[in-house]
N, C-alpha and C positions, 0 to 999 in steps of 0.2 A: 670240124664241122663235115668233111669228105667221111671221116670215122663216121659219124653218128648216121649217115643217110643210108648208109652200106650197113651196117647191123639194122638200121629198120628194113632199109630193101630185102635181107634173108630172113626179119622174122616175119613178112610179110608173106614170101615164096612160101615159107613153115605154115602160116597158118592156111594159106588155099591150098597145102599139100595133104593138111592133115581135116584140112574142109570135105576135099572129096575122095579122100581115105573111108571120113566117116558116111559123106551120102552113098558109097557102093555098099557099105555097111546096113544103111537104114534100109535099101533096096533091098539089100537081101534078104533083110529082118522082115521088111514088107511082103516079102513072097513065102516065109515062112512062117510067119505069125503075123497077130495083129499088128495095126498101126501104133503109133505114139498117141496114147493115150482112146484109142477106139477099143472096143468087143469085137470080139470074133463073129463074124460074118458066118453061119454055115449053109445056107443058101449059097455062097458063091464058094464058100469050100469045096459044095458038095459038086457044083456043073462045074470045079477047075481053072473058075475063071480068076486072075491075077488081080488081088487089093491093089490099090493105087494109095500113094503115101507120098508126103514130103522129101523131098532131097535136098536136109539142109541140119547141121548142130550149134552147139553153142559156139560163139562168137568171140575173141579178143579185139581189144583196142587199146593200143599205146595212150600211156597219158601226156598231157600237156604237152601234146602236137603244136607245132608252132608254124606250120605249112599255112600258105594260101589258097587253096585248093581241099574242099572235102576230104578228109581221110576215110576211105574206101576202110571198110568195117568188113563188109563178106555179101554174098549171095544167096539167098531163097528162091525154088524152083520145086515145081510137081513134075514127078514125072510121068503127067498127060498133056505136060505144055509139050506142042510141035513144032515153036517156034515160029506160030504163024500172028504172034499178036496177038490169039482171043481170048487171054487168061489176063484179068489184071490183079495184082498184088498189091496188098495191103496191108500197115500192118500199125498197129495200135497199143498202149501203154504208156510206162516211163519214159519219155521227152519222142515221142514216135509227134513227127510236125516241124517239133522244135528243134533237137539235137539227134535226133534219126530221121533221116530223108531216105524213103525205097523208089525205087525207079518200077514203076507199076507195069512197064513189059519185061524187065530185065530181070527183076527182084532184085538188084544191087542195094546195096546198102551203105550209107556214107553220115561221118559223124560231119555234123555243121560248128561244132563250138569246141571250146578246148574243155578237155577233161580233167579231173584230178582224182587222183585213187584215193588220197587221204580224206577228202569229201563224202564219193561215193562209190563203193566196191563194184558195183551190179548195177545193169538195169534189166527189167523184167518185162517183155513187150510179147505181144499177141502176134502172128499172120493168118494172114486171110489170103483167100488164093479163089478169085470168083470170074463168072464167064462175063465176057466184057458185053457181050449183048443184052444176056435178061440180069446180069447182075447177082446173080445165084453161086452160091457159096459150092465150090465144085470138090472141094477136099472141106473138112474139119476143121474150124480156127485152131493152133495149135499154140502153146505157148513155149518159148527160149528168152533164154538171159546174151546179154553182151556182157563182157566183163573187162573192166577196166586193168589194164597190164600197168605192173609198177614199175617207174621208174627212180633212180636216188634222186631223188630232189626235198626232202624235211633233212633237217642238222635231228642231231641227239639234243635234248632237253633236259633242264633239270628242274623238275617239275617240284619236287619238296625246299629248295632253298627260301631263305639263307640258310647255311648250315654252321652250326653252334658246338664243338665239342669242349672235351676236357680229357686231360690226361693227368698224372701226378709229377709233381715234379724229381728229377733221378730216375724217372721208371727206365727198366732194359730197354735195350735193343728190341724191335719189332713189337712192342708191346702195341696192342690194338685202341685205334682213339676213337674211331667211327666209323658206318660205309654210307657212302652218296651210291645214288643209281639216277641212270640219266635215262629220258627212252626217246625212241625214234619211230615217227608216224609209218616211216614206209614198211612195205609187206615183210614179214619176218620169213615169211614161206617160200619168200621167191629170194633168189642172188642173197648179197651181203648187203644189201641195203640197208637193214636196222641190226649187224652185227655191230656191238658201241665193242670198245674197248678204252681202259682209263689211263693218265699219263698226269704227273706233276708238271705243272708250268712254273711256277711259282714256290719255294717253302723246300724245295729238293733238296736241300743240303739237312735238313733236321726231322723232314717225313717224310714216306713215302707213299705207294697208294697200287694196289691190284689190279692189273690191266683187265682182269676179267669180271672179280668182283667187288672193283670199288672199295674194300676196305683203306682204310688212313692206319697206318703202321709208325712208329719211331723209327728214326733212322741212328739218332744218336742215343749215347745210356748218361747224357750230363745235361739234361736241360734243368736250367736254372729258378723257379719263379722270380728271386732276388733280382737275377740278371733280365729277365725278360719273363713277363706272363702271361702275354698272348702271341699269337703268331695268326698272320692270315697266309691262307696256303690254298693256289687257285689250282684248280683239278681242272682237265679238260678230258671231253669223251669223245673220240672219231668214230663214224659208221666206216662201212665196207672192208672190216676189221684191220682199220689202220694204214690198207692200202693208199695210195697215191692216187686222190682224186676224191677221197672220201672226204663228207660233209662234218665239222665237228664243232663242238658248243663247249660251254666253260662254265666252271663257279665257283665262287668264294668262300674258302670255308675257314671259318674264327677258333680256332684248338685257344684253350685258354689251360694254363699250367696251374694245377693247384697246388696249396700248400701243402710240404710235409712237416714236421719238426724240427729241422736239420739244422739249428741254428741256435746260442744257448744264449741264455739273459748276459749284456754285458754293462754292466754302471759306465755312466759317463764319465765320473771322476771317480776317483781312488780316494777321493776323504771330501767330507762334508762337516760344515760346523753350522750350529746353532747355540743361542740361549736362551736362558727363560730364568725366574725368579723363583727365588730357594721358596717362597711362600704358596705357589703355585699346588693347588690340591691332587691327587690323585687321581690318576685317570685322565690329567691335562695331557693333547695332542702337544709335542715337541716341536716338530718338522714333519717333514714329507720327504723322502728316496723312492728314485722309482730306476731299475734295471730296463735298458732298450732289448727290444728281442725282432727282428729284421720277420720273423712269420709272423700269419695272420692267423687269425680268431683264436678258438683254444689252444693252439699251440701257442701266443702267449701271456698264455696262464704262468701265474709265477705264485708261489709262496717264498715267504723271508720268515729268519729268525734270528735271534740273536748267536753269535758263539763261544763269544768269552764269557765266564762265570761272573764279572762286576756287573754286566751288562745286562744278564739273565736277572739278577737280585733286586736293578734300579730301576731299569725299561724293562717295558713289554711293548712285540713290533705285531701288528698286525696286517693285513693284506685289504685292504680296498676292494673289491670284487668289480668296481665299476673302472674303475682307472687303472689297474693293475699298482697299486703305489703304496710302499711301506712308511706305514702311519705310526712314528714311535709315541709313545706315551710312556706319564712314571709311574711307576709301580709301587713306588714306596716315596716317601716323603724326602724333599732334598735339603740338605742344610749347609750352606757356605760357610758357616764359621770350620766346618767338619772338612768338607770337600770343598775345593771351588771349582776344579775341572772333572769332568765324566769322558772316557774314550771308549767306546764299542764297537765290535765291528759285525755287522750287517752281511748276511747270505742271503742270495735270491736265488734260487730253482727253480725249473721248471714243472709244474704239475703232473703235464704229462709227456713220458718220456719215449718215444718210436724204438726198441732195441734193434729196429735196423741199421740205425747210424748211431749207434753207442759209440761205436769205434771213430766217430770222428771228434770227439774229445767232450772233457764234462762239460754239461747242460744248470752250472753253476756259476756263478761270480761271488767275489766280496769287496765291500768298502768299507773304509772308517767311517763314524763317524764321531765328530766331538763335538759336548753338551759344555754350554759355560753354566756355571750358576750365578745369580747376580742378588747383590746382596740387597736386604728390605731392612727396614725398620719393625723387628719384631718382637709380638705382648710377650710378658714375662715366660717362664717354664714352672709349671708345679713340678716337683720332685719329690716321691716318686706324683704322677699326677693324679690320683685316684687315694683316698685314706680310711683307714677305718679308725675308728676311736672309740674307749669303753667310759663311763665314770658310774660309780656308786648313784644311788638316784637317793641317795640321802646327804651328799656331799651338798654343801653351805653356796650361797649365792657369791659368786667368784672363782669359785674356783676351778683351776687351770684343768681343762680337760686334752688339752694336745695342741702342736704345734704345727700351722701349713710354713712351707718354706717356697717360695721360686726364687728364680732368677733370670737374670735379663741375656737371653743366649749373644745377644750382638756384641761387636767388640766394644763399644763402651762401655756397656755395664754400666747399668743406670739403675739407682737406686727404687725398690721395689714398693706400694705399700696397700695395705690388706683391706677388704672386705667384705659384707656376708649380705647375698642377696637375700632380700626382705621379703621378697614374692616367695620364697621357699623357707623362710620363720618371721611368718605372720607378727607371730606372738611375741619374739626377740627375747627367746629361753635361752640363746648364747647372743656372748659377744665375742669380736676380736680386735686383738693389737691393730693396729694402724702400721705399725713398725717391724712388730714380729713376729704377727702371726700368731700370737698366742690363743684358744678357743677357753673361751672362760663362762661358765655358768651364769647366767641372767634371770632366769627364775630357779624354784624348787622344783625339783626335779618329782617325778611317778613317775613309778616302770608301769604298774596297775592301768592309767591312764593312757601313755605310749611308751612301750619300750624300745622304739627304734626311732630318730631323726635324720633327717635325709636333710642338710642343708647343701646351699653352691658358696665356693667361694671366690670372692674377686681377688685375681691379682692386679696391680699397672704400674706404669710406670711412674714416677712421683712428677717428672715434668712435663706428662705426654697419656693424660688419662684415657685417650682416646686407644691406646693401647693397653687392653684389659682382654685375661686368658679367666678361665673360668673352670672349677675344680668340683668336682665330687665330694661331699665329705658327710660317710655314713656313720653316726653317733650312737653306741646301744649303751641302755642304760642296763647298767647289772641291778641285779635284787637283791631288797634288802628283807629282812623277814618285820613288817611293819602291821602285816593286816594279820588278825585273827585266825583262826578255823572257824568255820560257822555250819549249822545242819545245813546237808541241801535244800532241803524242803520244809515248810511247817509240817510236820512229821505228824500224821493222826493216826491211831490204830484202832480197831475194836476190837471186844474180848467177849465171850460168852459167860453166861451168869455162873452157869454148871461149869469155868473152869478149869484145868485140874495144875498142880503145883508146876513147875517145869515148863510149860506150855509157848514154844514163841510166841512171842509176840507182832515184833518187829524188825528188821534188820536197820542201824543208823550208820549214812553214812556222812564225811562231810565235804566241805570243800573249801579250797584257803585259792586266795589271793594271787600270793605269794609263787615263788615259783625257784626252790632253791637248788643247789648244782646237788645234791644228792639226792633229790629227791623227797616225796611229803612223809612224814610219818609221825601220825595222829595216834595219843593215849584218851582213852574214854574211860569216864567213873562218874559217879552218881553227884551231883552239887551237895555242898554242904548241909542245906536245908532238908536235902534226902536222904540224912543218913539211917531217921528214926522208922523209913523206909519200912514195911515188911508186906508191902503189897504186891510189889514186883523186883527182881533184877536184871542190870547190866554187866553184859559179861564182854570184855573188851578181846577182839575174834585176830589180834596181832595183824591181821590186813587192813589196818585203816577202817575198818566196818567194826560196830558194836551190834550186840545182838540183846534185846527185849525178852526176858522171861517170867510169866506167873511165879507166885512165892509164895501163895494162899489157894487153899480150895474154896472154889467160889465164890460168888459176888454177890450185893443185893444191889439191884437199881433204885428199889424205893429208897435203901439208905442212901447211896453215893450213884451218881452215873454217869459220873465225867471224874476223873483223875489226872492231873497234869504232873509228869514227873519230871523236874529239871537235870541234864545231863549236861557235864562239864567236859568240853575236848581244849585239848592240852596239843598246839602244834613241838617239833621236835627241835626251833630255834636257829641259831642262836639273833635273839633271846627267846625264848619259848614264851610263844601268848598263849592266850584260850581265851573262851568266851563260852556263856551255857545257853545252852538251847533246853526248850520245853517241849515236849511230846506229847500230847492230848490222847487219854484214852476211853471210850467210849465203852460203858458198861452195855450189852445186849441179848434181849431173848435172840437163843436161838432155838432149832431143830433139832431135833435125834442126831442127825447127822452131822451138826455143828454148824448147820449153814443159818447165816445170820435173818432172822422176821423183823425184828423194829429193833430201834433204841428212841431214847428219850431225845436225844438231840435231831430236831426237824431237819436242820443244817447239814447235817452230817449224814444223816439219810437221803437227802436229795443231793449229794455232791456224789453220795457212792455211785446214785440210780443214774443220775442225768453227768453227762459230759461238759465240759464248760461250752461246747461248740450248740449243743443244744439247749443250757441255760441263757446263752447269748442269745441264740433265735428266737429266747420264748420272752425276753424282751423284749425284743427287736418288732415281734406281734403287739405285745402290749403297748409301745409307743404308738402305732399307728393306727391299731384303733381310738387312744386316746386323742390322739389326729383328727384322727376323720369325725368324731364325737365334736370336739371345739367346733372344727371348720363347720360344722352342720350348723351349732347353734348360732355361731356368728353371719352365718348365711338366711338363718331365720330369722337374726335381729335385723339384720341390716334390710331388708323385706318390710318387715312389719314397719320401720320409720317411714321406708319410703310412701307404703300405704299414709299413712297417719298424714305425713308431708304432705300428699296427693287429695287428700279430705280437707286439708285444712286450708291451701289453697284452691279446690274447683269447689268456689260457689257459685251457686246458678240459682238462680229463681224458676218456680215452676206456679205456676195459676192452673187450678185443680177445681176439675168442678167436681160441686158437691153435692147434689142433688140426687146420691147413690151413695150408700154405707161404705167405706171401703175396708181394708184388711189391717186396718188400726199398723202397729207398727212393725207386724210379721210380712205387711206386703211389700215388697221389695220393688215391686211397679214404679211406684211412684220413689219422687227424690225426693235426698237426706235434705232434711231443713234442719239439722243440728248445727249446721254451722254458720244458717243465717240468724238463727232463732237465739245465737248467741251472744248477738249484738243490742237485745234486747232485755227488759226485767219482765217475769211473769212472776204469779202470785197463783198462789196454793189454795182454795176451797173446796170443801167439803159438797157444795153446792150450788146453784145456780137458777137465771131465769128461766135457762133451758129445761129444766127439769129434773133438776140433781138432787136438790133438798131433800128434805126427809117427811113434807106434806103431800108432793108432790109423785111420788112414784111409788111402788113397792122398796123398792131399795131403800127409802128413804126410813123406809118403817122398821127394816128387819133390825133383828141386834147385832152386834159388834160380830163381825168373823174376818176370816181372811183375805176377801176381799175386800178390795178399795178405791177411792174413789178415783177417777182420771186427775189426771193436772190440765185445767184450766189456764187459757191466755188471756191477761188482763190485760186491755192497749192503755197505755199511759197517756194523757192528754198532753205530755211533755216529751213524748219520746223526736229523736234527731234522725230523721230518714236521710240526711245528706250524705251518709258513707255507702248508702247501701244504694239514693243514685248514681254516686262517682262510679262508683263499681260495675254499674248496669251500661253505663257511657260507654264507659273505656271497654268494655266488651265489646257493645256494637260496634265501635270503632275500629277493633282488631281485626270484627268479621265483614267488619266490611273492606278493611283492605287487603285481605285474604280473601281471593275469589274461589280458592281451592276446598276452602275447607266454610261445611256448611257454620251458618251461626248457632252457637249454642241457646244465645236469648232467641225470644220470640214473644211476642204480644198476641195476644188474641181478649175479645172483646166478648163478656158475656152477659149480652142484656137484659135474658131472662133465665131464670134460675132454677124455676120452677115449682110446683107447691110445696108445699112443707110435709116435711115426715110426720103422721101421726108418734109416732116415738119419740118422747124427747131424745134431742141431739147430748151427743158425749162430747160432743169437739169445746174446745176450749177457748176456739175463736171469739162465741158469741155472747162467753162469758165477762161481765163484767165488775163483776164482786169481787169482794177483796179482805184481805184481815182473816184469809180461809185457817182454819187451825189443823189443817192436813198434817200428819207425818209423812214426809214424802222420802225417809231413809231407806226404805226397803227396798226402793228402787236399786240401790246398790248391788244390793243379793242378785237382780237379774240376770245377771250378765251381762257380757260387752256389749250386746246390742243395744242394752241399756243407761250404759254408763253417763253419755251423752247427756240423755236427758236425767239421770239423776242429779250430775252435777249442774242443769239450770235449775231445777227446781229447790236442791240444797240450798243453792247461791242464794234465791228468793227467798226463800226462810229467812233466812239469816239478816237480811236486811229488813225484812220485817221487825224481828226479835230489836234490831239496832233503834228502828222508828220511835219503837211501844218501849224502851228502857230510856 
């Protein structure tokens, strides 16, 4: 403590001397030039007067002062101060009046609080010198700075921690791991308070640190991740360049040792044993083995392979990429009766090998895998597994096609029974002997219908039909010459009337459904019935075709327009078969260039000018037209019958006022009364009381003409109106119940009919005469409008004739 105060006193003395020297310099600068922050005054310089100025400069104060008295900072003084106390000194700015106090008379400045340079390095203030009496400024206000002088009171700090680094195992000595840095809040420009050095507190056996840069490096070359995969290293930072009394701080650095492929794979066991049944299908997994590797990550990726020849043939080893296990699967079918135990050698290798560590040893390992095959009851086996058989198509029913053989592979060697899968031979063309396996024909064969037959033969143990095996059997039907040759098409040819002898008419080819092994050979000749033919000749070209030529000069269509030429075709056998085909030759008219103009055979002309597709299209169009016509007629007939039924059912009464002449039958405004009139009887008369007789009008006196008297209705005294009355009542009830439809029937009262017409009435309502001799048959020829009327009067006339007779 005494040494610290002694140093403090020397510092203050130095500061005071510096202030005094700087003040003298300030005085000199005040005489020689303008004052601090003040412009030159030319008037003062011209009169030779000396400008007054401040006698003070920059002050320093030490931080972290712990004394009980205020700390003296410095003194400000004006050169106009004569020491009589007439000048009052004041300060303003940062900390003025709180941290810093000034003696108004002497100008001494003291610090009343403890200062920390790490929080604030300097304070800017302004000084004033005033006249104590008038309070006027004697000197212009000037700015000055109080700097806080640093002491070593802040230890180094690692601001970027915690630190985590990594280094590969087996790295050489001096390999850089990472860099750490510590910062000191003290003033780096003053003393050694901020000069930091680094050292290792813990972990110095494996790592070192550069004292100036803080770079951490490996201290040994045998770092092994498999032994220890991380280290906790403590790094210390000390200020004052590591001298005694310096402050220090520390941090912990975690260093992770990363893996390299320095360990080979190793199988935990030298032998593995597995078992599997002999019926396991190819691709079945037998088991898994795994080689251990102390490395991590991709350094543990391995591949496996089978080393011995027997194992390569029977088994396959693949690597599971997720678990790094070797999966052993079957590559060929196993057979307990052939070999009961298989021994294979499996080798494991690292997929990625680091060449830097090859000298550490081979990065591979081997183990033995023993596979035991378990016996099971197997179905019979066909030998050979598939068959090809042949049989002549003319073979008799029951002929032996071939024999299939199957044996029980088990040591018990059970007897085998045979059958045919009828789903492959639904027509039962073949049968099989259940004991011997002999295939025989069950039906007549025809190569032209089916040249090949594929059937499935079943073989099963005699005492256990569930043990079934299947074999495909292909049976080829061998050809026999049992089909005669035939003309390829029904040939038709055309020849001009003016054809010359030797002109080619048609080339003939034939087809034969048989397929002899030596190929087809056909022979052509005219049929015996055409031996006397002197019109055409046939030439066998020897390439299974023949040519027909004319043999005479010209033809006459008027005499004969069609010739039928029979041709005999014979194959090569054996046995040789033949058939006769007919060539139809039409005699046609041709132009001067030989182009056919017309033939008497219409069918031939059509076939020559229209293709089959055009004929089919034409027939389809005709058929559509016929269907449309029939449909229209049907709809029309249905419509008529519907209207007739409505006319018959819709019987409504109209009460018509007859004081004016209507339009007769042509009047469509009136309702059709024919349906109601059909209920009553009518009579036909030539004349009546109403003026239709021969003696009462001009019509009666005229000679007979085309004009006929209109029919008149005669009311019979014994008519029954109950039907009409019931119908009207029924309609009225329906109309009363249905409020949405107005009634068809209405009743109106005609109390006054008006005066009579001067012209006699033609109506039959008031005509009571009977026994009319008028013939109303002519009404049937007036058309559909009068058909009902004709039926009424014709029926009335027939009844009168019956009564007279």
